[in-house]
GUGU-12815 format. One record per residue (C-alpha): z, y, x. Coordinates in steps of 0.001 Angstrom, whole numbers, plus 500000, padded with zeros to 6 digits. Last residue first. Example, Ala and Ser with C-alpha at 12.3 -4.5 7.8 and 13.67 -1.06 7.14 Angstrom:
// GUGU-12815
{atom {507140,498940,513670}}
{atom {507800,495500,512300}}
***
This chain:
// GUGU-12815
{atom {460492,480182,510969}}
{atom {463830,479106,509534}}
{atom {463826,477155,506306}}
{atom {464236,479028,503023}}
{atom {466446,482005,502171}}
{atom {469403,480491,500298}}
{atom {468762,476807,500968}}
{atom {468297,477466,504662}}
{atom {471551,479420,504685}}
{atom {473369,476576,502892}}
{atom {471969,473970,505291}}
{atom {473048,476033,508285}}
{atom {476564,476464,506822}}
{atom {476908,472758,506147}}
{atom {475738,472014,509680}}
{atom {478374,474384,511081}}
{atom {481085,472357,509344}}
{atom {483607,473359,506652}}
{atom {486793,471333,507279}}
{atom {488289,474239,509244}}
{atom {488492,476197,506004}}
{atom {490677,473622,504242}}
{atom {492653,473260,507477}}
{atom {493904,476880,507218}}
{atom {494671,478887,510338}}
{atom {497788,481028,510659}}
{atom {501093,480524,508896}}
{atom {501720,476942,509962}}
{atom {503383,474258,507844}}
{atom {500265,472133,508508}}
{atom {499813,470751,504992}}
{atom {501526,473253,502688}}
{atom {500140,476141,504743}}
{atom {502837,478642,505621}}
{atom {503398,481849,503632}}
{atom {503520,485176,505498}}
{atom {499747,485545,505861}}
{atom {499181,484758,502193}}
{atom {499047,481651,500060}}
{atom {496737,481433,497070}}
{atom {496991,477612,496987}}
{atom {493353,477132,496040}}
{atom {493081,474352,497109}}
{atom {496154,472068,497062}}
{atom {494067,468978,496267}}
{atom {492229,469257,499560}}
{atom {489032,467224,499655}}
{atom {487567,468134,496236}}
{atom {488917,471671,496597}}
{atom {486843,472056,499788}}
{atom {484796,475256,499586}}
{atom {481372,476432,500711}}
{atom {480194,478761,497972}}
{atom {476548,479794,497711}}
{atom {476193,483298,496296}}
{atom {473436,485233,494544}}
{atom {474701,487199,491561}}
{atom {478195,488073,492828}}
{atom {480563,489549,490215}}
{atom {482407,486250,489766}}
{atom {482665,485838,493535}}
{atom {486431,486356,493930}}
{atom {487416,484225,490952}}
{atom {485091,481331,491741}}
{atom {486102,481273,495401}}
{atom {489825,481018,494661}}
{atom {491853,481780,497777}}
{atom {493248,479226,500250}}
{atom {489839,478149,501625}}
{atom {486543,479952,501193}}
{atom {483416,480375,503292}}
{atom {480821,482391,501347}}
{atom {477110,481898,501980}}
{atom {475462,485008,500566}}
{atom {472003,485864,499301}}
{atom {471828,489701,499458}}
{atom {472011,491347,496035}}
{atom {472620,494727,497737}}
{atom {476063,495436,496233}}
{atom {476877,491714,496411}}
{atom {476390,491844,500182}}
{atom {478969,494645,500365}}
{atom {481299,492401,498349}}
{atom {481220,489537,500867}}
{atom {481193,492296,503467}}
{atom {484812,493160,502694}}
{atom {486534,489798,503151}}
{atom {486698,486177,502064}}
{atom {484730,484690,504951}}
{atom {481126,485562,505577}}
{atom {477589,484341,506037}}
{atom {475079,486896,504757}}
{atom {471368,486357,504136}}
{atom {468099,488262,504468}}
{atom {469514,491276,506267}}
{atom {468259,494848,505849}}
{atom {470463,495926,502906}}
{atom {473577,495002,504872}}
{atom {472559,497625,507441}}
{atom {473601,500354,504971}}
{atom {477213,499148,505030}}
{atom {477234,499340,508816}}
{atom {475658,502804,508638}}
{atom {478372,504153,506351}}
{atom {481107,502547,508478}}
{atom {479876,504120,511727}}
{atom {478599,501714,514382}}
{atom {480930,501105,517340}}
{atom {480919,497333,516907}}
{atom {477881,496495,514737}}
{atom {477133,493346,516747}}
{atom {473848,491812,517870}}
{atom {472879,488199,518566}}
{atom {469135,487463,518997}}
{atom {469385,486823,522707}}
{atom {472970,486314,523863}}
{atom {476570,486842,522912}}
{atom {479100,484659,521139}}
{atom {482308,486397,519973}}
{atom {485440,487428,521840}}
{atom {484463,491035,522429}}
{atom {482455,493234,520074}}
{atom {485255,494541,517870}}
{atom {484475,496429,514635}}
{atom {482776,493460,513003}}
{atom {479538,492848,511138}}
{atom {477650,490411,513386}}
{atom {473848,490591,513076}}
{atom {472243,487231,513875}}
{atom {468508,486688,514403}}
{atom {467743,483238,513088}}
{atom {467095,479646,514215}}
{atom {469130,479044,517384}}
{atom {471290,482034,516534}}
{atom {472691,480225,513487}}
{atom {474181,477480,515677}}
{atom {475743,480059,517995}}
{atom {477252,481926,515021}}
{atom {478687,478697,513574}}
{atom {480210,477732,516947}}
{atom {481861,481156,517161}}
{atom {483183,480764,513606}}
{atom {484970,477567,514621}}
{atom {488491,478541,513488}}
{atom {487205,479830,510116}}
{atom {489296,482812,509042}}
{atom {491150,483256,505738}}
{atom {494555,482406,507278}}
{atom {493831,485088,509898}}
{atom {494300,487982,507490}}
{atom {492137,491027,508328}}
{atom {489129,488819,507673}}
{atom {486888,487600,510424}}
{atom {483362,486490,511221}}
{atom {481315,488761,508991}}
{atom {477899,487312,509685}}
{atom {474506,488773,508819}}
{atom {471376,486636,508996}}
{atom {468133,488312,510051}}
{atom {464958,486274,509557}}
{atom {463018,486064,512837}}
{atom {461029,488763,514603}}
{atom {463340,491220,512854}}
{atom {465821,492316,515475}}
{atom {464926,493879,518802}}
{atom {468145,495863,519123}}
{atom {466381,499242,519370}}
{atom {463939,498366,516591}}
{atom {466705,497177,514262}}
{atom {468786,500272,514967}}
{atom {465886,502707,514478}}
{atom {464971,501283,511079}}
{atom {468624,501158,509981}}
{atom {469199,504755,511077}}
{atom {466151,505935,509138}}
{atom {467434,504192,506007}}
{atom {470830,505846,506444}}
{atom {469217,509283,506672}}
{atom {466951,508599,503704}}
{atom {469838,507828,501371}}
{atom {471649,504798,500020}}
{atom {473389,504240,496705}}
{atom {475221,500931,496316}}
{atom {476119,499272,493038}}
{atom {478783,496630,492549}}
{atom {477764,494913,489308}}
{atom {480063,493582,486625}}
{atom {477019,494178,484375}}
{atom {477816,497698,483205}}
{atom {477641,496412,479630}}
{atom {480065,493638,480609}}
{atom {482480,496201,482019}}
{atom {482283,498174,478780}}
{atom {482912,494992,476761}}
{atom {485892,494154,478999}}
{atom {487460,497504,478208}}
{atom {487920,500103,480925}}
{atom {491445,501564,480872}}
{atom {491487,502229,484611}}
{atom {493879,499281,485094}}
{atom {491386,497117,483173}}
{atom {488637,498046,485649}}
{atom {490852,497206,488618}}
{atom {491758,493809,487168}}
{atom {488188,492898,486165}}
{atom {486714,493688,489577}}
{atom {489750,491964,491119}}
{atom {489045,488632,489484}}
{atom {491232,487125,486797}}
{atom {492220,483442,486810}}
{atom {495036,483213,489352}}
{atom {497021,480011,488808}}
{atom {498518,479765,492302}}
{atom {499929,482432,492077}}
{atom {500253,484325,488762}}
{atom {502971,486812,489804}}
{atom {501665,487496,493308}}
{atom {498123,487714,491956}}
{atom {498991,490157,489174}}
{atom {501053,492519,491310}}
{atom {498472,492531,494114}}
{atom {495670,493220,491668}}
{atom {497555,496085,489991}}
{atom {497965,497930,493328}}
{atom {500432,500786,493029}}
{atom {497914,502870,494996}}
{atom {495699,502291,491955}}
{atom {497299,505290,490239}}
{atom {495361,506049,487077}}
{atom {496025,509566,485723}}
{atom {494651,510564,482339}}
{atom {493719,513860,480680}}
{atom {493598,515802,483912}}
{atom {495001,519281,484614}}
{atom {498502,517764,484863}}
{atom {497573,515906,488046}}
{atom {497489,519085,490116}}
{atom {496381,517481,493381}}
{atom {498337,518329,496505}}
{atom {496117,519723,499300}}
{atom {494385,517025,501363}}
{atom {495762,513581,502159}}
{atom {494051,512000,499134}}
{atom {490744,513567,500142}}
{atom {488838,513896,496875}}
{atom {485556,512124,496030}}
{atom {483621,512844,492851}}
{atom {482471,509501,491469}}
{atom {479581,508233,489327}}
{atom {476750,509742,491361}}
{atom {477451,507489,494375}}
{atom {475778,509154,497386}}
{atom {478501,507885,499748}}
{atom {481041,505732,497942}}
{atom {482003,503420,500820}}
{atom {481307,506302,503223}}
{atom {484376,508170,501842}}
{atom {486734,505526,503276}}
{atom {487836,507592,506301}}
{atom {488640,510462,503923}}
{atom {491538,508567,502383}}
{atom {491027,508111,498622}}
{atom {491120,510379,495553}}
{atom {488527,509544,492881}}
{atom {487564,512190,490324}}
{atom {485347,510287,487897}}
{atom {481829,511607,487362}}
{atom {480965,512913,483883}}
{atom {479934,511329,480596}}
{atom {483498,510206,479796}}
{atom {482325,506691,478919}}
{atom {479635,506492,481593}}
{atom {482106,507645,484236}}
{atom {484556,504934,483167}}
{atom {481857,502248,483452}}
{atom {480959,503489,486932}}
{atom {484579,503589,488042}}
{atom {485127,500067,486732}}
{atom {482028,498757,488517}}
{atom {482997,500561,491769}}
{atom {486563,499246,492029}}
{atom {485352,496042,493706}}
{atom {483909,498115,496551}}
{atom {487284,499763,497090}}
{atom {488976,496363,497190}}
{atom {486518,495108,499816}}
{atom {486971,498219,501943}}
{atom {490671,497739,502074}}
{atom {491897,500223,501564}}
{atom {494860,502553,501078}}
{atom {496054,505533,499029}}
{atom {494003,504835,495899}}
{atom {493797,507450,493179}}
{atom {491922,507732,489872}}
{atom {491875,511039,487979}}
{atom {490413,510960,484486}}
{atom {488874,513873,482586}}
{atom {490315,516947,480929}}
{atom {490265,518100,477310}}
{atom {493722,516706,476575}}
{atom {495120,518408,479655}}
{atom {498454,516756,480378}}
{atom {501989,518004,479676}}
{atom {505043,515912,480538}}
{atom {504820,516928,484182}}
{atom {506148,515433,487403}}
{atom {504808,511873,487488}}
{atom {501581,513056,485804}}
{atom {500459,510956,482859}}
{atom {498842,507536,482442}}
{atom {501974,505531,481623}}
{atom {503830,508631,480448}}
{atom {502652,508393,476812}}
{atom {504378,504984,476524}}
{atom {507633,505834,478279}}
{atom {508547,509063,476515}}
{atom {510390,507303,473674}}
{atom {512114,505038,476217}}
{atom {513216,508022,478286}}
{atom {514988,509531,475281}}
{atom {516506,506213,474263}}
{atom {517848,505724,477777}}
{atom {519449,509160,477761}}
{atom {521076,508435,474394}}
{atom {522335,505033,475546}}
{atom {523863,506635,478639}}
{atom {525495,509353,476551}}
{atom {527054,506757,474274}}
{atom {528082,504577,477208}}
{atom {529790,507513,478899}}
{atom {531395,508521,475612}}
{atom {533054,505131,475254}}
{atom {534336,505136,478836}}
{atom {535537,508738,478506}}
{atom {537485,507840,475371}}
{atom {539074,504862,477102}}
{atom {539892,507004,480144}}
{atom {541387,509732,477978}}
{atom {543553,507260,476095}}
{atom {544748,505537,479281}}
{atom {545817,508704,481039}}
{atom {544242,510957,483639}}
{atom {540447,511193,483895}}
{atom {537961,510800,486774}}
{atom {534489,512161,486198}}
{atom {531856,509934,484538}}
{atom {532394,511603,481164}}
{atom {531296,514983,482505}}
{atom {528226,513483,484201}}
{atom {527317,511625,481006}}
{atom {527645,514758,478907}}
{atom {525286,516687,481173}}
{atom {522767,513838,481047}}
{atom {523111,513514,477247}}
{atom {522361,517207,476714}}
{atom {519443,517166,479161}}
{atom {517986,513983,477620}}
{atom {518259,515429,474092}}
{atom {516647,518686,475221}}
{atom {513756,516723,476719}}
{atom {513390,514717,473502}}
{atom {513301,517866,471384}}
{atom {510992,519781,473697}}
{atom {508400,517049,474188}}
{atom {506218,519580,476012}}
{atom {507018,523294,476352}}
{atom {509115,522919,479476}}
{atom {512730,523816,480154}}
{atom {513221,524951,483732}}
{atom {514661,522358,486118}}
{atom {518314,522223,487146}}
{atom {519429,520386,484000}}
{atom {517347,517304,484877}}
{atom {518736,516862,488395}}
{atom {522132,515163,488191}}
{atom {521002,512821,485364}}
{atom {517898,511374,487091}}
{atom {519842,508517,488697}}
{atom {521601,507640,485447}}
{atom {518434,507592,483331}}
{atom {516555,505475,485890}}
{atom {519500,503088,486114}}
{atom {519537,502523,482360}}
{atom {515866,501516,482622}}
{atom {517058,498267,484147}}
{atom {518022,496423,487295}}
{atom {521185,494606,488244}}
{atom {523131,494318,491496}}
{atom {524310,497736,492548}}
{atom {526806,499448,494856}}
{atom {528114,502618,493291}}
{atom {527296,506011,494756}}
{atom {530264,508115,495867}}
{atom {528855,509019,499279}}
{atom {531436,506867,501023}}
{atom {530451,503842,498960}}
{atom {531827,503177,495533}}
{atom {533486,499858,494884}}
{atom {532040,497322,492507}}
{atom {533101,495523,489385}}
{atom {530723,496726,486708}}
{atom {527271,496639,488274}}
{atom {525125,499751,488620}}
{atom {521474,499163,487604}}
{atom {519037,499029,490483}}
{atom {516636,501962,490881}}
{atom {512937,501287,491412}}
{atom {513331,498130,489320}}
{atom {512537,499975,486110}}
{atom {509160,500818,487607}}
{atom {508221,497159,487851}}
{atom {504953,498039,486083}}
{atom {505107,501785,485568}}
{atom {506305,503345,482313}}
{atom {509978,503666,483274}}
{atom {509020,505463,486477}}
{atom {506821,507887,484520}}
{atom {509645,508620,482074}}
{atom {512042,509291,484946}}
{atom {509453,511515,486639}}
{atom {508798,513460,483451}}
{atom {512531,514071,483064}}
{atom {512663,514926,486755}}
{atom {510153,517720,486172}}
{atom {508707,519178,489369}}
{atom {507347,522744,489218}}
{atom {507047,523383,492998}}
{atom {509258,526136,494389}}
{atom {512085,523624,494533}}
{atom {515459,525050,493404}}
{atom {518023,525832,496080}}
{atom {521731,525163,496453}}
{atom {521115,523660,499872}}
{atom {522911,520434,498975}}
{atom {521053,520269,495681}}
{atom {517722,520929,497424}}
{atom {518348,518039,499800}}
{atom {519382,515828,496891}}
{atom {516150,516571,495007}}
{atom {513933,515708,497975}}
{atom {515977,512588,498743}}
{atom {515611,511582,495081}}
{atom {511846,512049,495242}}
{atom {511648,509936,498393}}
{atom {513705,507158,496791}}
{atom {511577,507075,493634}}
{atom {508294,506963,495560}}
{atom {509699,504265,497845}}
{atom {510588,502171,494799}}
{atom {507128,502743,493301}}
{atom {505437,501401,496435}}
{atom {502041,502482,497779}}
{atom {502761,506199,498061}}
{atom {499704,508497,498111}}
{atom {499748,509046,494323}}
{atom {503197,510594,494691}}
{atom {501604,513496,496600}}
{atom {504180,516295,496349}}
{atom {506880,513800,497287}}
{atom {504659,512493,500091}}
{atom {504331,515820,501925}}
{atom {507872,516923,501021}}
{atom {509567,513967,502717}}
{atom {509844,514940,506385}}
{atom {510169,518732,506237}}
{atom {512549,518435,503283}}
{atom {514808,516089,505243}}
{atom {514722,518431,508268}}
{atom {515884,521312,506112}}
{atom {518649,519138,504668}}
{atom {520310,518249,507948}}
{atom {523645,517453,506308}}
{atom {524375,514390,508455}}
{atom {524082,512128,505405}}
{atom {520793,513846,504551}}
{atom {519498,513045,508040}}
{atom {520421,509381,507659}}
{atom {518889,509134,504184}}
{atom {515681,510821,505350}}
{atom {515279,508398,508250}}
{atom {515804,505458,505906}}
{atom {513139,506770,503523}}
{atom {510752,507446,506417}}
{atom {511224,503881,507677}}
{atom {510296,502545,504231}}
{atom {507277,504870,504221}}
{atom {506180,503487,507594}}
{atom {506366,499992,506109}}
{atom {503862,501105,503470}}
{atom {501662,502687,506157}}
{atom {501235,499380,508064}}
{atom {499478,499649,511455}}
{atom {499252,503253,512693}}
{atom {501949,504538,510367}}
{atom {504266,501809,511649}}
{atom {504054,503164,515210}}
{atom {504799,506746,514133}}
{atom {507839,505545,512166}}
{atom {509045,503487,515143}}
{atom {508770,506493,517455}}
{atom {510764,508637,515038}}
{atom {513309,505854,514487}}
{atom {513722,505501,518258}}
{atom {514217,509190,519012}}
{atom {516366,509894,515976}}
{atom {518685,507028,516911}}
{atom {518931,508215,520514}}
{atom {519766,511745,519394}}
{atom {522232,510507,516768}}
{atom {524212,508298,519134}}
{atom {524911,510408,522234}}
{atom {524716,513495,520021}}
{atom {527708,512471,517918}}
{atom {526812,514210,514677}}
{atom {530384,513974,513312}}
{atom {529143,512150,510221}}
{atom {526684,510126,512318}}
{atom {529503,508911,514599}}
{atom {531649,507991,511603}}
{atom {528685,506202,509937}}
{atom {528212,503849,512896}}
{atom {528101,500458,511174}}
{atom {526055,501742,508243}}
{atom {523583,503379,510630}}
{atom {523312,500189,512706}}
{atom {522625,498172,509564}}
{atom {519853,500559,508546}}
{atom {518313,500280,512008}}
{atom {518479,496482,511753}}
{atom {516866,496534,508300}}
{atom {514051,498761,509601}}
{atom {513584,496385,512552}}
{atom {513298,493452,510151}}
{atom {510819,495302,507970}}
{atom {508484,495930,510904}}
{atom {508255,492187,511512}}
{atom {507856,491601,507766}}
{atom {504843,493917,507777}}
{atom {503151,491530,510241}}
{atom {502578,491816,513971}}
{atom {499438,490393,515524}}
{atom {497506,493575,514824}}
{atom {493799,493192,513921}}
{atom {490952,492661,516403}}
{atom {489749,489337,515004}}
{atom {491077,487476,518030}}
{atom {494486,488826,517044}}
{atom {495708,492088,518470}}
{atom {498295,492943,521059}}
{atom {502060,493000,520980}}
{atom {503503,495690,523243}}
{atom {504903,497675,520331}}
{atom {506798,494634,519112}}
{atom {508310,494065,522550}}
{atom {509478,497683,522737}}
{atom {510808,497461,519173}}
{atom {512802,494347,520057}}
{atom {514237,496042,523164}}
{atom {515256,499165,521268}}
{atom {516800,497068,518507}}
{atom {518837,495151,521111}}
{atom {520047,498455,522547}}
{atom {521204,499420,519075}}
{atom {523001,496114,518677}}
{atom {524714,496655,522042}}
{atom {526316,499730,520566}}
{atom {530021,499156,521135}}
{atom {529882,497395,524513}}
{atom {527111,499383,526190}}
{atom {528206,502731,524741}}
{atom {531807,502035,525737}}
{atom {530732,501491,529343}}
{atom {528429,504502,529284}}
{atom {531186,506717,527936}}
{atom {533667,505235,530433}}
{atom {531384,506113,533359}}
{atom {530578,509562,531949}}
{atom {534276,510407,531742}}
{atom {534861,509159,535295}}
{atom {532002,511289,536641}}
{atom {532932,514411,534697}}
{atom {534873,516048,537589}}
{atom {531875,515491,539929}}
{atom {533370,515483,543421}}
{atom {532090,518155,545842}}
{atom {535427,519957,545955}}
{atom {537348,516832,546913}}
{atom {540219,516019,544649}}
{atom {543743,516329,546003}}
***
């Protein structure tokens, strides 16, 4: 006879915990890996040690766990789903603070899991912000997946989105983007369907865009743009879905197979005809305002890239005779403070009606990154040129602008600079600015502290960095740690020379025509300083035949096989830097 004070569920809980430990050890491993990842600190430069690939591996593990435990997710087993939701929510928040693109990948996975469980309201809560702001997504594949999750959630609810979103326009826009066809893989022939009925895939083409948009195009209201082609796509999409159903009998299956390919070819032709005009159009509307201006968007930094967009924006403003609407995160507004050629918009603010513009240029899908990754190591075009070309600025227009990064200060910033220099006691000797670190450690000089100390013996040194610790300190050495971005950029105008690695203040110095000593290694110094009027390059291609290799943080050096420091940069000595500074501004007083 059981005692009255015994817990009748004790044995059940014991076996549940035992089975949980044995069956879901992979999930516990993911929890431990994420905990270790979250506890990682920063590099000496103050940036996260972890890389996007580290976040990607956890996302892949979470996806694998979901696939392994589909039965538990289908039945909404709270012991599994609650823990999964807790860790994926925490992981998403963590990724947003370090790598937003990886956070979007986590958001896509989270939406897929919730949609599988039928929690459509929660899916819409999660994805609607980015779906209505496609210009804020850094990856065209993520943009396509989020939009499909949004459409699927509405399909399952039997509702129509309140927002006027055209999936025909979206399919055409996807087809027009560089690598846009790869957003959806093409279904292969000999594959089995997964539990949701979607075929596994192995090829990529525009056919896939047409197929993936087919379930949604007939649910949207008919527009007044490209009516014939839109009607053709709707007719072919409906026919394709009918032909794709199961049929009984050999003759019917053969006929359905032939009709499916006919409808598919018709859909593809329709999207192909819309592809060219959709390159600079709204992702969700086939109609643009022919009398409007240009909208340019950029969802992320860095500061150096934003500065290198200024010549193209200025040339574009001159052509259209009005400032360019430029949507960027609010934290980067100081980069374009007082610039008469741009009208700044908060990219995370209310959704922008893209259709009221004549052209839409989405620099969030970074054209420079695509070009450099494809041309490496034979990169010949600089980012000023690449960004301008992406905006539709011709080379002649860029040449007329002068390839010049312009800066526009104001009296308030000038007063801050005066007060700062007086407070810090700078100016008795020539002031040399130093940006010691890049975000990527492979661009850093391992002896930058020694270089700063050597400079401080002859000059006042102003260190442009957001972290004050870990660098030389002493008389004549001052850091901008804690100084607002706008004021840090303004202080560049008060220095007599800049010593920097390949990073943002290389381009800030160009905006003020400050003589610059640029320390280069894996990247091409000539390409990245083409817009710089007064630069001395310290570079070692004559010593290292592999320079420039154009590697990145995830690619090891060909010589050391390490992913961090680069020997071609380490070969630059402090004496060489001192000589270059003296040559740029004259001998120290």
